[in-house]
N, C-alpha and C positions, 0 to 999 in steps of 0.2 A: 842533473846538470852534472853527474858523476860519468864518466869515461865506461866504467863497467863496476861488473859486480864484486864488493870485497869479501874477502875471506870469510869462512865463520869463526866465529869466538864464541867460548864459554860463556860470554858475559852480553850476548845478542838477546834482545828481548822480541817477544813471537805472538805474534796475535793475526787472527782473522777478522777481518770487516767487510761486511755484504758477501762472505764466500771468497774473497780476496787476501791471500795469504801474505801478511805483513811482517818484515823484517826491520829492527832497529837496532843499526851495529852501535858499539857504545861512542866510536869515534864523533857519532851524531850530534851526542849530547855534550861532548868534551868541544869542538868546534862552534856550537850554538853559545856556550858558556864565553868562549873566548871572542866572541863578536860583542859582548859586553863588557870586556874586561877594563877598558878604561873606567866607564862607569862604576863598576863592584869596588875596584878599589879605592874610590872616593868614599865607600861607603863605613862608617865611624865603629857599629856594632853587627853583632849577627842577626839581628831582625832587621835591620835597614837592608842586609846583605840579602836573607829570603824575601824578603819583600818588594825587591829590584827583580832579583832570579827568578824566580816561582811563576810569574806573569810571562815573562820572556821568552821563558822553557816551553812554557804551554801555548803561548800563542806563536811561535816558530812551530813546535810538533804539529801541531791543528792547520795550521796555515800550509806548511811543505806536503804533510797529508790527503789534506783537501786536494791540494795540485795534480799528486802523485793520482789517485781516484779521479780524476777528469780524463787522466792518460789511460787508466784502468779501464772507465766506464765507454771512452769510445775504443778501446779492444776489444771488449765484450761486445759490443756491439757487430764488430767486422767478426766475430767468428772466433775469437784468439781468448786462452785461458791467463790472466795476467797475474802477476807478484809485484810486490810493491818491497824496496829495499830502503830506508832513508841511513846516509851514509856523508859524513864529513859534510861537505858544502850545502848538502840536497839530496836530492833523493832519485832512484832510478826505478821505472816500472816495466820489468820485462814481461814478455810472453812467449810461450810456444807457438813453434811455425801454424799457421792456420790452416795451412794448404787453400787457400785461394788463387785460383788462377783467372786473371781478368786481362783487360786490356793496360795497356800502360798508363793509359790517360787515367782509367779507373783506379789504379796503385797509386797516381801519385797521389790522387783524390784522398785515396784513403789514408797516405801517410799525413798530408797534412793534417787532415783533420784531425787524427792522433796527438799531432803535437800541438796543436791548437787547443785541444781539449784542456790540457792542464792550465797554461795562465787564465783560460776561459773561466774556468769553475772557482780560481782564486777572488777575479775579478765580480764575479756571480757573488760569493761569500761577502766579498767586500761591500757590495751594493744592499745588498740583505741588511748588512750590520748597521749602512749607516742610514738606510730607513728605517729603521728598528730606533737609532738613536734621535731621530729628529722626530718619530711618533712619539718619541716619549716626549719631547717639549726639551732636550737638548739640544744645543748649537754645536755645529759642527762644521768644519772647513778645511777642502782642499786647495790646495795649490802646486802647480807641474813645473818645473823650473828645465832648462837643458841642461847634457843630453837625459839623463834620468833623475834630475833632482826631483823630490817631494816633500812638501811641510803640511802636515796634518795637525790642526787644531782641534780639539772637541772637550766640551766642558766636561767636569767630573761627573761621572754618574756612581752613584751608591757608593760604596765601599772603595778605597785605594786601592787594594788587590783587583777588583771587578773592573773596574774604571782602567788600569794601566794596561790588563790583559785585553781588554774590548780595544785600548789603544794601537797596543801592539799587534794585535790581528789585523786589525783596519791595515797600520802600515806594511806590514810582513807582504799580506796578501796581494796589495795594490803592488807596492815596489817589487817583487819576487817575480810576479806577473810581465810587468814591465820588461825587468833585466834578463827574463826568460825569451824574451822576442827580440832581441839585440840579432842580427843575425852572424853568430858569432859561437864555433863548435864549443862543449856539447851544447850550448843552451838549445832550447826548442827553435829558437827563430833559425840558427844555422841549420838543424834540420830541414827547416820550410825550405830557406832559401834553397841547398841539396837539390830539393825536390823540383824547388821553381826552374832552376839552370839545367837538372837534367831533362826537363819538360821541354825545354827549349834548345837545349844542344845536348844530347845522350853522350857525345862524344867528348865533348870540354866541360861540361856541368859540374862534376867535384870539383875540377881546378877551378873553377871560377869562383865554384860555392868557400873553398879553401881560400882564395884568394880576399875574397872579399873580408872572410874572419880571422884573417892575420890583420887587413888593414885598421878593420874596427875594434878589434881589439887592443892592438900599437895605440891607437887614436884613444881610444878609453882609459888606457894605461898612462897616458901622458898626459889628459886631461885629469885623472886623480891625482897627478903627481904634482902637477904644476898649478892648477886651479883648484883645487879642493883640500891639495895637501894632504891628502889620506895615503901612507904609503901599502894600507892595505887594500883601497882600492888596486894603486898601482902595481901589487903584487898579483893580486887575482887577475886580472886584467894581460898583464905581462906574461903570466903563466898559461895564457888562454892563447897569447899570440904565438907564444914559442912550440905548444903543442900542436896548434892548426899550422905553423910553420912546419915542422918536421913530418906532420901529416902529410904537406903539398910535397915537400921532398920526397917523402918515402912514394905516393903515388908517382911521381915524373919519373921515377927508376925502374917502376915497374911500368910504366905506361909509354 
């Protein structure tokens, strides 16, 4: 969901997973905590604070990492050498140039597959978790609302920490995947829209995808502010609308 790799810091966390280098920038943890700021402020003691924070941090970390591993697996399939960066509002999977020289049609399909692979990995994780919950004899309920609302209810499983972790992991994996499929830059859906429009019209494709991104992001910013009364959603999508608009203006000047 981020536009580019952040500069390295002395507090980055580094590790490898399935041979893929992973870097976690400290702002990833900070922004994840801020997403729960309202709930955390309502806690009355340190134990309650940790009981809410640890499952949430763990679930967001696992969900976003699985999402990026989906992109990385698809890149590997096409011969690329990927690496993952978790930062701010999400993550970024980058790769070295693969030297692939094929038709425009095959390149379009490749880029769409790579973009879809991230949300797909999250949906597979959520489906596997939901099935495991049902097979364990516990009730679980999903309901989707317009345009990207999600209601999730689950019978407690084991300890409160485990139950909260599973709940958050399900919620984030589904919501993160749906959010990323919106046709907005720099989300995966924005990348998919760009490839589709380029395949349709190579001259006007990028411009049309940016226009769609501006309209979609502005509409969701308005919905977030007026219907959901969420300043965070309004700022998030308002920022995406702004960056898409500036990219569109820059593209028009150069072309």
